[in-house]
C-alpha positions as CSV (number, residue, x, y, z in Angstrom):
1,T,-1.9,2.4,-12.9
2,K,-1.0,-1.2,-12.3
3,V,-0.6,-3.0,-9.0
4,G,1.8,-5.9,-8.4
5,L,3.5,-7.8,-5.7
6,T,6.3,-6.2,-3.5
7,G,9.6,-6.2,-5.1
8,F,11.4,-4.3,-8.0
9,K,11.7,-7.8,-9.9
10,W,7.8,-7.8,-10.3
11,I,7.7,-4.1,-11.5
12,A,10.5,-5.1,-13.9
13,K,8.2,-8.0,-15.2
14,M,5.4,-5.6,-15.7
15,I,7.5,-3.5,-17.8
16,R,8.7,-6.5,-19.9
17,D,5.1,-7.5,-20.2
18,A,4.0,-4.2,-21.6
19,E,6.7,-3.5,-23.9
20,G,5.6,-2.1,-27.1
21,K,2.1,-1.6,-25.8
22,Q,2.4,0.9,-23.0
23,E,4.8,3.5,-21.6
24,F,6.2,3.0,-18.2
25,I,6.6,6.3,-16.3
26,G,7.5,5.2,-12.8
27,G,7.1,2.7,-10.0
28,G,7.5,2.3,-6.2
29,E,6.9,-0.2,-3.5
30,E,6.0,-0.1,0.2
31,S,9.5,0.4,1.4
32,F,9.8,3.9,-0.1
33,G,11.9,2.8,-3.2
34,Y,11.2,4.2,-6.5
35,M,12.3,3.5,-10.0
36,V,12.0,6.4,-12.8
37,G,11.9,5.4,-16.3
38,D,12.4,1.8,-17.7
39,F,16.2,1.9,-18.1
40,V,17.4,0.5,-14.7
41,R,14.5,-2.0,-13.7
42,D,15.5,-2.0,-10.2
43,K,15.4,0.1,-7.1
44,D,17.0,3.4,-8.0
45,A,17.3,6.1,-5.5
46,V,19.9,8.3,-7.5
47,T,17.2,9.0,-10.3
48,A,14.5,9.3,-8.0
49,T,16.4,12.0,-5.9
50,L,17.3,13.9,-9.1
51,L,13.6,13.9,-10.0
52,A,12.7,15.2,-6.6
53,C,15.2,17.8,-7.1
54,E,13.9,19.0,-10.5
55,I,10.3,19.3,-8.9
56,A,11.7,21.4,-5.9
57,I,13.5,23.8,-8.4
58,A,10.3,24.1,-10.5
59,A,8.3,24.8,-7.3
60,K,10.8,27.3,-6.0
61,N,10.7,29.1,-9.4
62,E,7.0,29.4,-9.0
63,G,7.5,30.7,-5.7
64,S,6.5,27.6,-3.8
65,S,8.2,24.6,-2.3
66,L,8.2,21.0,-2.6
67,Y,6.4,20.5,0.6
68,E,3.5,22.9,-0.6
69,K,3.3,21.2,-3.8
70,L,2.8,17.9,-1.8
71,L,0.2,19.4,0.3
72,Q,-1.7,20.6,-2.7
73,I,-1.8,17.1,-4.1
74,Y,-3.3,16.1,-0.8
75,V,-6.1,18.9,-1.4
76,D,-6.6,17.7,-4.9
77,N,-6.7,13.9,-4.2
78,K,-7.1,13.2,-0.5
79,F,-4.5,12.9,2.3
80,Y,-3.2,9.5,2.7
81,K,-1.1,7.7,5.2
82,E,0.4,4.4,5.3
83,H,2.1,2.3,8.2
84,L,3.7,-1.2,8.6
85,I,3.9,-3.4,11.4
86,S,6.0,-6.7,11.4
87,V,5.0,-9.4,14.1
88,V,8.0,-11.6,14.7
89,K,7.3,-15.4,15.3
90,K,10.6,-17.2,15.6
91,G,11.4,-20.9,15.2
92,I,9.2,-23.9,13.9
93,S,6.3,-22.9,16.4
94,G,6.6,-19.3,14.9
95,A,6.2,-20.4,11.4
96,E,3.1,-22.4,12.6
97,E,1.8,-19.5,14.0
98,I,2.1,-17.3,11.0
99,K,0.7,-19.9,8.9
100,Q,-2.4,-20.3,11.2
101,M,-2.9,-16.3,11.3
102,M,-3.3,-16.2,7.7
103,I,-5.6,-19.2,7.6
104,D,-7.7,-17.4,10.2
105,L,-7.7,-14.3,8.2
106,R,-9.2,-16.2,5.4
107,A,-11.7,-18.4,7.4
108,N,-12.9,-15.5,9.6
109,P,-12.6,-12.4,7.4
110,I,-12.7,-8.9,9.0
111,K,-16.2,-7.4,8.6
112,E,-15.5,-3.7,9.8
113,I,-12.2,-1.6,10.3
114,D,-12.4,1.3,12.7
115,G,-16.2,1.4,12.0
116,E,-16.2,1.1,8.3
117,K,-17.7,-1.8,6.5
118,V,-15.2,-3.8,4.5
119,K,-16.1,-4.0,0.9
120,Y,-13.5,-5.7,-0.9
121,L,-11.4,-8.9,0.2
122,Y,-8.4,-9.4,-2.4
123,D,-6.8,-13.0,-1.9
124,Y,-3.7,-13.1,-4.0
125,Q,-3.4,-16.8,-3.3
126,S,-6.6,-17.6,-5.0
127,S,-6.3,-14.7,-7.3
128,V,-9.8,-13.7,-6.5
129,R,-11.3,-10.4,-5.3
130,T,-14.5,-10.8,-3.4
131,N,-17.2,-8.0,-2.8
132,V,-18.2,-9.0,0.7
133,L,-21.3,-6.9,0.4
134,D,-22.8,-8.7,-2.3
135,G,-20.9,-11.9,-2.7
136,S,-19.8,-11.1,-6.3
137,E,-16.3,-12.1,-7.3
138,S,-13.7,-11.1,-10.0
139,T,-10.2,-12.3,-11.0
140,I,-7.0,-10.4,-9.6
141,N,-4.5,-10.1,-12.4
142,V,-1.2,-10.7,-10.4
143,P,1.0,-13.6,-9.7
144,K,0.0,-15.9,-6.9
145,S,1.1,-15.0,-3.3
146,N,0.2,-15.5,0.2
147,V,-1.3,-12.0,0.4
148,L,-4.8,-10.8,1.9
149,I,-6.1,-7.2,1.4
150,Y,-9.1,-5.7,3.0
151,E,-10.6,-2.5,1.6
152,T,-13.4,-0.7,3.1
153,E,-16.1,1.5,1.4
154,N,-14.0,4.6,2.2
155,G,-10.8,3.2,0.9
156,T,-9.1,2.1,4.2
157,K,-6.8,-0.8,3.5
158,V,-5.3,-3.5,5.9
159,A,-3.1,-6.1,4.3
160,S,-1.3,-8.9,5.5
161,R,1.5,-11.3,4.1
162,P,4.3,-13.6,5.7
163,S,7.7,-12.3,5.1
164,G,9.6,-14.4,2.5
165,T,13.0,-14.1,4.1
166,E,12.3,-13.3,7.8
167,P,10.2,-15.2,10.6
168,K,7.7,-12.4,10.8
169,I,4.0,-11.5,9.3
170,K,3.8,-8.0,8.1
171,F,0.7,-5.9,8.2
172,Y,0.2,-2.9,5.9
173,F,-2.2,-0.1,6.7
174,S,-3.6,2.8,4.4
175,V,-6.0,5.4,5.5
176,N,-7.1,8.6,3.8
177,T,-9.4,11.5,4.3
178,K,-10.1,14.8,2.4
179,L,-7.9,17.9,3.2
180,N,-10.0,20.8,2.6
181,K,-7.2,23.2,2.7
182,V,-3.4,23.4,3.2
183,E,-3.6,25.1,6.4
184,N,-5.4,21.8,8.2
185,A,-2.6,19.4,7.1
186,I,-1.0,19.0,10.5
187,N,-4.4,18.4,12.2
188,T,-5.4,16.1,9.3
189,E,-2.2,14.0,9.4
190,K,-2.7,13.7,13.3
191,Q,-6.2,12.4,12.9
192,L,-4.9,9.8,10.3
193,D,-2.2,8.7,12.6
194,E,-4.8,8.3,15.5
195,K,-6.9,6.3,13.0
196,I,-4.0,3.9,12.2
197,Q,-3.4,3.4,15.9
198,R,-7.2,2.5,16.5
199,I,-7.0,-0.1,13.8
200,I,-3.8,-1.5,15.2
201,K,-5.5,-1.9,18.5
202,E,-8.7,-3.2,17.1
203,L,-6.7,-6.1,15.4
204,N,-4.7,-6.8,18.7
205,L,-1.5,-6.3,16.9
């Protein structure tokens, strides 16, 4: 698994860089776009939809469903929920506000998220991942970009980046927890939704 910047041009670049060395299976981005295989090298809803249909048919032939298969993945690998908030700041003053928000996030790093200690701070602008618990640093092998990602000991993530095309700053949230059995899925999803809302309130967004 490889992580890159948002946008299918970056996924296409990773494919090109890995040609002859690794096989590309599929990629996706935060806005729910997918690319299956390396022949399109751009957002490809048609092929992704066909693949989803194939999975659904295979599940039906097994007496299951696409939804039940998804829930079993959550049982096996944890239940994940993501959320996005865009904060609009218009005009020259808005651009300065967004710039200052990123400066403040770097100068005053978040130490806890919903009671969980932040373990890692990823700064794509400096290409450095800092372990905030012991101070150690390592290099991030992605193109430089004005992106910050906070990750807690439990895998909760909060990321921020200014939009490259609109007067807004975007905040991405990823939370997870164990799902002991399929029957608990609805309650577990509700708990994760509540966790996301607590984090948003905590960050005054």
